[in-house]
C-alpha positions in Angstrom: -40.4 -21.1 15.0 -41.0 -18.8 17.9 -41.8 -15.2 17.7 -39.1 -14.2 20.6 -35.5 -14.0 20.6 -33.2 -15.7 23.1 -30.6 -13.5 25.0 -27.9 -14.6 22.9 -29.9 -13.9 19.4 -30.8 -10.6 20.8 -27.4 -9.7 21.6 -25.9 -10.9 18.1 -28.7 -8.8 16.5 -27.9 -5.4 18.4 -24.0 -6.2 17.6 -24.8 -6.5 14.0 -27.1 -3.3 13.9 -24.3 -1.3 15.8 -21.6 -2.7 13.2 -24.0 -1.6 10.4 -24.4 2.0 11.7 -20.4 2.4 12.1 -19.9 1.0 8.5 -22.7 3.5 7.3 -20.9 6.4 9.3 -17.5 5.7 7.9 -18.6 6.3 4.5 -18.1 9.3 2.6 -21.3 11.6 1.8 -20.7 10.6 -1.8 -20.7 6.9 -1.1 -23.8 7.2 1.2 -25.5 9.1 -1.7 -24.6 6.7 -4.2 -25.8 3.8 -2.1 -29.2 5.4 -1.6 -29.6 6.2 -5.2 -29.0 2.5 -5.9 -30.6 0.7 -3.0 -33.5 3.4 -2.1 -33.2 3.2 1.7 -30.3 3.2 4.3 -31.5 -0.1 5.5 -31.2 -1.7 1.9 -27.9 -0.3 1.3 -26.7 -1.5 4.7 -27.9 -5.0 4.0 -26.1 -5.0 0.6 -22.9 -3.8 2.2 -23.2 -6.6 5.1 -24.1 -9.1 2.5 -21.1 -8.3 0.3 -18.9 -8.5 3.4 -20.3 -12.0 4.3 -19.8 -13.4 1.0 -16.3 -11.9 0.1 -13.6 -14.3 0.8 -11.3 -13.3 3.9 -8.4 -13.4 1.4 -9.5 -11.0 -1.0 
């Protein structure tokens, strides 16, 4: 394992971060508050949302 990212890996990480911000900004203030209360930080809440989206079957 290395301590650096390739250009492709960096691009994917940046794209993922941008999508996470977009998801957060689309949420209502009430939903943001509920997620913060449950997960403690915006980062944890977003990680939970992304994980849920990744694990949810595309048909659901």
